[in-house]
N, C-alpha and C positions, 0 to 999 in steps of 0.2 A: 637435617639439612646437609651435613657432611656426607652421610651415606648416600643421599640422592645425587650429590655432585659426583661422587666416585662412580656410581652406576652410569651417569650420563657420559663421563669421560671414557669409561671402558667401552660403551656402546659406540661412541664416535671413533675410537681407535680401531675397533673391530670392523666397522663399516668402511673405514678408510684404508684398510689393508688390501693391497692387490695380491691375490693368491698366485703363487708362482706356478705356471703351467703353460702348456702349448695351446690351450683353448683360444680360438680367435686369431692365432698366429698364422701368417703366410709362410708356408714351408716350400722350399725348392728341393725336390728329390732328383739327384743326378747319379747316373751310373758312370763310374770312371773305369776305363779300360784302354790300354793295358797297364796304366799307372795313374797316379794322382794328378798328373799334369795333362791328362787326356780325357776330357769329358766326352762320353759317348752318346748319352741320351739324358734329357731332363724334362721334368714336369713341375708345375707349380700349383698348389692348392691351399685353401684356407682350412685350418683345423676346426672341425665341427662334428656333428653326429654322423656315424657311418664311416665307411672306408674313404680315405682321401685319394688314394691311387689304386685304380683297378686295372687288371690286365697290364701290369707293369713289369718290365719296360715295354712300351708299345711295339717296337720292332721285333721283339722276341718275348712275348708275354709268358711269365711263369709265376707271378705273385699278385696278391692283393694286399694292400698296406693300410692299416687303420691306426692313425695317431690319436691318442686320447690325451688327457691332462698331463700325465707323466709316464706314458708308455708308448712304445712303437711296436705294433704287432704285425708281423709279416707271415702270411700263410701262402704256402706253395700249392699249386693245383695240377702240376704234372711233374714227371721225372726227367732229370737231366743232371748235368754237372757243370761247374764253373771251370774255365780253363786256368791253368796254373801260371798266370802272369804275375808280375810284382804286385799289382792291385787290380782286383776285379770285384766290384760291389758298389753299393749305394752310399752316398753322402746326403744326409738330411740337414739342410741349413735354413735357419730362420731368416726371413727377409724383412721382418718387422721386429721391433725391440722385444726382448724377453729377459727375465732375470738370468744371470749367468748360470750355465750348466756346470755343476760341480762334481757329478759322478754319473756313470752309466753301469748298470748291473744286468747280468743275464738272468731273466726270470725263470723259475723252475719249469714253466710250461714249455720252454725251449727244448726241442728234441733233435736239432740238427747235429749229426755226428761230426765231431772235429771242431765245432765252434767253441772257442774259449775266449777269455778276456784279452788275450794277446792280439786277437783280431778286431777288437773294439777300441776305438779312439774317439776323443771328443775335444771340442774347443768351447769357449763360453757360449757359442750360438750354433754348434753343429755336432752331429753324431755320424761316425763313419763305421762301416762294416766291411772287412776284407774277406770275401768268400772264395778267394782263389784256391782252386783245387778241390773244393768241397762238392759233395753230391747231395741230391735232394729228390724227394718224390712227392706224391699228392697228399701225403700226410705230414709233411715237414712244417714245423712251426718255429719261428724265431720271435721271441718276445723280450724286449729290452725295457727295463725300468730306468727312468731318468730322474736325477735329483737336481734341484735348482737351489741357488742361493735365495733365501727369503728376502723379499723387498722390504724397504723401510716403509712403515705405515705413512700414508699421506691423507690429508683431509681436503675435501672439496670446499668450495666457497661457502655454501650454506652450512656445512658441518663446522667450518671454522668460525663462522658468526655465532653459531649456537654455543660453541666452546667458550668464546670470549664472553658472551652474555652469562654463561654459567659461572665462569671465574669471577666476573664482576659481582654476581649475586652472592657468591661465597665470600667475597671481600666485605660486602655490606654486612653479611651475617656475622662475620668475625669481629668487625668493628663494633657492632651493637653488643655483642657478648662482652667485649672488653669494657665498653662504657657501663654496662650493667654491673660488671664485677667491680669497677672502680667506685660506682655509686654505693654498692653494698659495703665496700671497705670503709667508705667515708660516711656511712649512715645516711645516704640520700634516699629520696623517694622518687623513683623514676616514673614519669607519667602522671604525677600529681597535678591538681588543678593549677597550682601556681608554679609548676616546674619543680626542679630539684632544690630541696632546702635542708638545712642542718637540723639536728635535734636541739633540745633545750640547752645542751652543754657544748654545742659547737662540734667541730671535728675532733676526733680523738683516736 
């Protein structure tokens, strides 16, 4: 009985855990230029299968962007360079709730010359890349791995009811075991025709 209860509890906790990721999140991609107070172009998309932003940015298309559970993949399809202004690049900002972002790392697939961690920044719900002064061509790739704070497991209504019932069943099981143990200590016969009764010599 105890083993069955533990299995049920683990299953409920696993089912109730919301995995930290971008999946299903509404993301706004904004190019800021010439600084972070000057939005130049923006688009909004919901993260799902395939690229979320194609021919981005539309006024001067140079990239396709695919956001997956914990990665932002940017592929260039032509050659040019970004002007050397204080900030020139994209900010990806979640428009719907996500677990807080706790880290952003440059994936080894990245081959953009000059891109390092000093050009990457993040907040709990956004990731920024400053491309100012960098060049690219049709083979350039930027891949960023994103780390989230793991959410606290939550249970839906039906799962919570199941958990309460399981705890109640466990309580009944424990009480029965205690009653059985007490009867054995006092020489009782549990479940006899006339209930629990003493031996010829009474309790000892």
